[in-house]
N, C-alpha and C positions, 0 to 999 in steps of 0.2 A: 598360574592364576590371571596373570598378563595376557595370555594367550586365550583362554576366553573374554576376554574383556575387548581384543580386536576382533574376534569372531563375532561379538555381538552387535557391535555397530554397522557393519555391512547390512545385517540381514534388517537391523532398523531401517536403515534408508532404503532398503529395497522396500522390504512390508509397508513403508509411509510412502513410496511412491505407487505400488502397486494399488493402495488402496486410492489415491489422487485417480490414479488411470482409469480403474472401477467403476469408481462414482461419477466421470466424465460418460463416460462410456453407457452407465447404463441412464444416465439421464437423457443422452441421446435415444438410446433405445425405445426408453418408454415415450417420447416425442417424436421419434420417427420410424418408419420402415425399410427404408433404405439408410444400411449401414453404413457408420465411420468405418470405414476400411482402416487409414493410419491410425485411427486410435485404437483398432483392436488388435492390430500388427504391433503397435507400443506396449498394450496390456501381455498379448501373448509372448513379447520379447521379455516382460519381467518372470512370467510362468517359467519361462525357460530357466533364466538365471535362480529361481527357487530349486532348478530339478538338481544344482549342483550345489546349493548352500542350506536348503533347507530339510526339514524333517518330510518324510511319508504324509504325514497329517495334514503339516499345514502346504505341501503342493497339493496334495487332493482336494479341500477347501478350494485352494485357488483357481482348481482344474473347475472345481463348480461353479462357482462366478464366474467362469470365463463362460461355459456351456450355458448357465442361464440370461449373459446378456446377449449371445446369441439368440437363442429361443425369444426373447423380448422383442428384438426387429421382428419375428415372425408373425407376432401378434398385432392387433389394431392400435393405433397410438393410443396413450391414455389421457381421458378428460381430467381436468380438476378433480372432478367430484368422482369419479375413478381411483385417483391417487388418495383421496382423502381417507375413501375405504379401506384402499391398501394401509393406510399408515394405522388406522383404525383396529385393524384387524392383525398390525403388526407384521402385512406381508412384502413390507418396502426393503424391509433390511435386510438384504445380500449377504451382508458382510460380516453378520456375528458370529459366526463358527468360524471364518477366517480368524477374526479378532482372538478368540476362544483359544486357539492353534497354534498362533504365535505367543500370544501370554505366557501358557503353556512351556513352550518350546525355549523362551526366554529365560524365563525360568527356572529350567535345568539347567542352563548353561551357568549361571547362579552356584545351582547346588554341587557343581561333580569340580575338582580338579583337573589336570592332564594326566595322562598316567604316571604315576611314581616311575623312576628308574627301577628297574629290576623286580617290580611288582607287576601283578597280572590282577591287578583290583583298581577300583576306582574309590578314594575317599572323600566322606561329606566334608563341606567347608562347613565348620561354626559362628 
């Protein structure tokens, strides 16, 4: 059980860092057409770490966010009124699916114990 708890902490920290980096890049992409290359490299570095630590669902969601941010740089800058419209349509939230995937993954780490020695199945923790 301690092993799972130790595995959970680095993921939580990585996901927190990714959300912060993605939010900064997304805000920049909404306001500028010139990409923030260091910010994007930082963001994709975190996605690279997810390739090692995360479930396929979390990784796919993070990759989609990165692609949406890059695509946003190719669009014209958003005005305040356009941002308000995006908020009203719930189109501004690019992190929702990522958050759900992370919660699901972190919950699953709580539900299962490590493989018992000499057994080929996982046992649910009560």
